N, C-alpha and C positions, 0 to 999 in steps of 0.2 A: 644516513642515509637517502641513497638518490634513487628511488623509482622511475625515475623519466629515463627514455633511450637516451643510450651513446649518441651523440651526433659523429657524423662523418668526420676525418681529419679534414681541415680545411686546407685550402692551397695557399701557398703565400700571399701577402698582401692583402689578406681577406680579412675583417673582422666579424668574430661569428658570437651573438651575444646568448649568452645560454641562462635562460627566463628560470629565477628560483620558484619554487613552489610556493605558493601562495595562503598564510592563515589570518582570516580573519576573526580578532575576536570580539565580541559585543558586550560593551563594558566600558565604564568611565577607567581610565587609566591610571588617574587618580585614587581612586578608590578600591577599584577592583583588586583581586588577592593576584592576579597576574603578571607579570613583569616581563617586561618583554626582553629585558638585558639578560634575563634568568633563562629563558627559552634558548639566545641564543647562544648563551654560555656551555649550556646543557649540549651544543652540538647540534639543533635540530635544525638552523644551517639555512631558515625559510626567509620571505620576505613575511614579515607580520604587520598587520594593520588593525589598528582601532576602530570602530563604529560606536556609539551611542544612540542608533534609534534606528528604527526600523526602516523607515524612508532610506537614510544613508546608507544602511546596508545594503539596499536593495541598490541606489545608486552606485556605488563602488563596487557592488559583484558586477554588475550589469559593466562596467566599465573594465574592471578587472577579474577574470574567472578566479574564484577562489578554487582552492584544492581542497579547501575542508573551513568550517565556520564552527569556531567555540563560541557559544552561549552562555554569559553569568549570571543567573537563575536570579540575582537580585535587584528584579525591578516587576513590573506589574504581571501577574499571572495572564491576562488575557492578552497583552502586548506580547509578549512570549509567544505563548499558541499561537497570537493572528502572525508573529515572524516566522515560525515553523512552518505554517501552511503556506504563505507568500513566497517564503525561500523553496519550499518544496514545486509549487508550482513553477516557479521561473527558473531554477535551476536543480532540477529531478536529482541530477547525477553528483552533485557536489554533498558529500557528508556534513553531517552536522552532527556535534557534540555538547550538551548540555553539563553544565558543573552547575552545583548547586551546596548549599548548607542540608544540613540533617532533615529540617522541617520543611523543605522544599520538594520531598524526594517524590509527591505524590502530582505535584507538578511537572516532575520531569517523566513520570509514566508515562505522562498525559501526551507528553512532548514527542517521547519513542512512540505510541501509537501513532501518530500525526506524521509522522515520516524520521525524526532525529533517530540516528544511528547508536548511539552511545551516551551512558549517563554517567559522571563519576562526583565524589563527596570532595569540595574544596580544599577540605581539610588533607586532602591525597596528597593537593599540592606541595605542602609543607612537609607529611610525612614521606613521602615516594616522588620526588620532582620526574626522576630519573624514569617510574611507572609511567605517567600521566605521558611523555616525550613519545616513550614506545606506541602507549594508545594513539597517540594522534599521526604519530607515522603508521603504523599497521593498517589505521580506520582507511586514510588518504591513498595508501599504497593499493589496498583491498578496493575501494571504490575507483582506482584507475585500471586496473585491471579488469572491471566489470563493464568499465565505460566500454574498453576496448573490445572485449569479448560479443558485449551486445553490438557493437558497429558492425561484428561479423558475421552475427546469426542473423539467418533468414526465416526460420520460424521455429517453431519449439509446438512441439506435439505431445497431449499427454493425455493416457486414456485410462476411465476406473469404473470400476463396478461396484454397484453398493448393494448390500441385501436390503431387507425389510429392519432395519434398523436407523432410529434417529442419529445414535451415537456416532456415527459412520461420517455422517453430513461436514462435520466442524473441522474433522482432519483436513478432509478433501476442500473445499473452500478455502482454509488459510495455504493448503499448498497452490492453489490457483491466485491466489494474490499475493502470495512469496514469489510467485515466477512471473507475477505480470509488471511487481516494481521491479524484481530484479533486471529485468528485459531492458531497464532505460529508458523505455518508449512511455509509461505511463507513472502520470505522480502516484501518491500515496492516497492523496483526494481523489481522485478521478478511481483509481484503483480500488480502494472503498467504499465507493459507491456502487460501482459493479456489484462488488462484495455480494452488496446486501440483493441487488436483484436476483443472481446465480445462485442466491441462500432458496428464494422465495420458489425459483424454479425449481429447485433438486427438492425441496419439500412438497411440492404441489405435486410433484411426478411419485411421487415415494406413498403419501397417505393419501391423496385425492386419486392418483391414476392406479399403480398399484393395489395398495390395501381397499381403494373404493368408500371412503369414507368421507362423506360431505361435511363442507364447513357448516352447514345450515346447524349442524350439532354445538354448536360453538355460541348461537346465539343466545341461550340459559346457561352460559360458563364452561370450562373446557372439561369439568367430568364426565360428561357423556362420552364426550370425542374421543377423550384420554383414553378411556375406558375400552373403547371398540378398537381405536387403534392396537394398544395393547393385544385386545382379544386378536386381530388378525394377524397380527405378527406370528401368530404360534399354530395356527391353523393355513392348511393349503384350499384352494391355490393361490391365497393372497401372498403367503410369506416364500415361497417360490420363486417370485415375481423378482427380476432385478432393475435396478436403475442404470443405465449406461453413459456416460459422461465423457464426450469427447472437447477436447481442447485445444486451439491452434493460435497460439502468440506470435506475431508478425511484426515488423516494423511498424505499421500504419495501424493493426486492429487486434481485438481477441475476439475469436469465432469460437462459440459454447453450443455443444448439443447437447441436448439431451433427450434420454430416449425411454420413456415407461415400456412394461409387459401388460399395460392393463387395457381395460375395454376403450381408453380414449374418450372424448369429449368436444361438442361442439360449441368453439369459441366464440362464435358468434352470438347464444344463447345465452353467454352470460351477463347477468347487468351490470350495468356500468354506477359502479360505488358512488362516483361522484353528482349521480342524480338526489333529486330532494324524496327525502322519506329512507334512501340508503346510505346516507353519509357515515350514519353510527351503527352501522350494519357489518361486521367482522367480513362476510363473505365477501370475493371480490378484489381486497385489499391488493393481496400477492400480483396478482396482474397489473394491479394498477405500479405499484412499484417495478415492478421486471420494467414496464413501458416508460416510467419516470428514468429507472438511472441506467438506460438501455440505448444508445445511438439507434439500436434495430430492434426489434422482436418480430420472431415469424414464427406462425405452426404449420405443421405440416403433417398428410396423411388423416388419417382419423382424429388428429389431435394430441396422441401420446407422443411428438416430439416437435421439441421446443428450439428454437436455436436465438441464442441471445448476441449480437455485434455490441463491441465496445469500440470508437475509433481512439486510436491512440493519440496520447496531449500530444507529442511532436505532430500528428497528422494533423490536429486544428489549429498546430500555430505555421503551419507551411502557410 
């Protein structure tokens, strides 16, 4: 399967070199279950290169961009996760697939959370080698198509309207995070940090803005706070108010506007949670996280409209 565009017919006496797709396998070829000849015999027909460490992998992929990185999990867990983090930062568009033994599945799941695309058990290579090759091909093809489309996409706009229901928040945040990473302009780590800021802003808008429940109630435990949230989620006017979320994802940044229908508040009157005596208090931590994980944070009007901006990973590296 060749997912690269076909070259134009060359003129006479002109030599055209067609570069094969490149698969980087992280693991010792003398001990790993993967054999380069097997992959070639199964008509993968890619350039296959083995690396043994994070440094070697980063050095190679800097010189020769990989179309796919396959990591054998037969190594230290911290080294593996560090490798996934580093590869997603350096080349966010390069898909990573993890191969593991049964006892390493939990490590693979953490690796996927940090940016790897897929995972398959090592025994699948012996039992269904063709399935492994198809997975490699399809993952690389999908990543290639996403890379092309992200370069052509100028902006992706999304709008959400949430009711007085905390369960609606997670699916929306997950969708925004997915769209940021899929755009190719934000690495999973950067998008994951911004996800924390967005979630805090939406929670503030819904609970403190629309339901008007003060975080001071949480100083003695979550019981009184959660009880008042539950009560106001069922009575007017609180339950009738909406949270409006407008998302704009572009090449240079993601802009999130969150507007609630509550009475608003004066941001200048919110105490600094880092001051002495307030470090262990709960109130104000949300705004602190929003500032920490956003490139820019702005409030408008009566305080019920907040804008969070995150510069893209690509913009930072220019």
